[in-house]
C-alpha positions as CSV (number, residue, x, y, z in Angstrom):
1,M,78.6,-41.4,-42.6
2,T,75.5,-42.5,-40.4
3,T,71.9,-44.1,-41.0
4,R,68.9,-42.2,-40.8
5,P,66.7,-43.3,-37.7
6,K,63.7,-43.8,-38.7
7,I,60.8,-42.1,-36.7
8,T,58.4,-45.1,-35.0
9,D,54.8,-44.6,-34.3
10,L,55.7,-44.8,-30.5
11,Y,58.5,-42.4,-30.6
12,A,56.0,-39.7,-32.3
13,E,53.6,-40.5,-30.2
14,H,55.3,-40.1,-27.1
15,A,58.5,-37.9,-27.4
16,S,59.6,-35.2,-25.5
17,P,59.7,-31.9,-27.2
18,D,63.6,-31.9,-25.5
19,S,64.0,-35.2,-26.9
20,I,62.7,-34.1,-30.4
21,R,64.8,-30.9,-30.4
22,I,68.0,-33.2,-29.7
23,E,67.0,-35.7,-32.6
24,I,66.6,-32.1,-34.7
25,K,70.4,-31.1,-33.8
26,K,71.9,-34.4,-34.8
27,A,70.3,-34.4,-38.0
28,R,71.2,-31.2,-38.4
29,T,74.8,-31.9,-37.7
30,T,74.8,-35.2,-40.0
31,R,73.1,-32.6,-42.6
32,D,75.6,-30.3,-42.1
33,R,78.6,-33.2,-42.1
34,W,77.3,-34.4,-45.8
35,S,77.1,-31.1,-46.8
36,R,80.8,-30.4,-46.3
37,H,81.5,-33.8,-47.5
38,I,79.7,-32.8,-50.8
39,N,81.6,-29.7,-51.2
40,A,85.0,-31.2,-51.0
41,L,84.0,-33.4,-53.8
42,T,82.8,-30.9,-55.7
43,R,86.1,-29.1,-55.4
44,L,87.9,-32.0,-56.1
45,L,85.5,-32.9,-59.3
46,D,86.0,-29.2,-60.6
47,T,90.0,-29.7,-59.9
48,R,90.4,-32.9,-61.8
49,L,88.2,-31.9,-64.5
50,A,90.6,-28.5,-64.9
51,Q,93.4,-31.1,-65.3
52,I,91.8,-33.6,-67.6
53,D,91.2,-30.3,-69.5
54,A,95.1,-28.7,-69.3
55,G,96.7,-32.4,-70.1
56,T,98.1,-32.6,-66.9
57,W,96.0,-35.5,-65.4
58,P,96.6,-38.5,-65.5
59,T,100.3,-37.8,-64.9
60,P,102.4,-39.6,-67.1
61,E,104.2,-42.6,-65.3
62,E,107.3,-42.3,-64.1
63,P,109.7,-45.4,-65.8
64,T,110.6,-47.9,-64.5
65,R,114.2,-49.2,-63.8
């Protein structure tokens, strides 16, 4: 997704409140995107484990002609 920017000493010393608010908003957006990604992967894992327990995964390959 995106890499986390470092808070440099220069930024920490000179950043305006609006600039800091913008960075907070961007960080929250990234966090929420990752959270959705993690939730989707968790659901997929749960589904896959249930399929394995039921013996339906992996699906048998179709015979080739």
